[in-house]
Every structure is written in C-alpha cells, then in structure tokens.
C-alpha positions, 0 to 999 in steps of 0.5 A: 481483504481491507478497504481503506477510505480515502479521503480529498484532505490526505492521501492513502498509501499503499505497497503496490502489491497489496492493492487489490481495486480502488474507485473510478475516480481514484488515480494512482500515483507512484511515490518513491520512498526510497531512503538511504538508510535502506543501503545499510538494512534500516529501511521498511523494504517497500521503495515505491508505494501508490499514492491515492487521493479524493474521496473514494476506497482502496481494497488492500491484501492485509498480508504479502506473506505466506499463511503460516498452517498448524501441524497437528 
C-alpha cells in the first residue's frame, strides 16, 4: 500500500478501485476524465477518478492487476 499526501493547494486524484482509505477531513469528489480519444483506444482506460482536497492522506493500492507467480 502507498500513502499519498493531499494538500490544500492541489487536489490528489486516485482511481476509485485503488482508494483504500483516507483522512476523515477529506471528502472525495467524483471527477469525470472521459476523453474522446478513449473511443479509439488512445485513453488511459479510467474514465472516473476521485479528487481529494485539503490536508490529509489517501492510502492507495499500487496495482489492480493479478500478482505474477514465478514458476519453479
């Protein structure tokens, strides 16, 4: 897990599936980041993000993918 610090100057953006928990004083807002390029395969694949404003922290998981298991 990774903790990201939010501050009052700039918002911290997190994918909704990656957010684990956050400071009680932070209120998440849904941000639509859809772009027309996503329709032709040029987007990041994430169309919504959570925006956190103010002082505090956000804990995120580093990956949404399945773990890779090494074979012996």
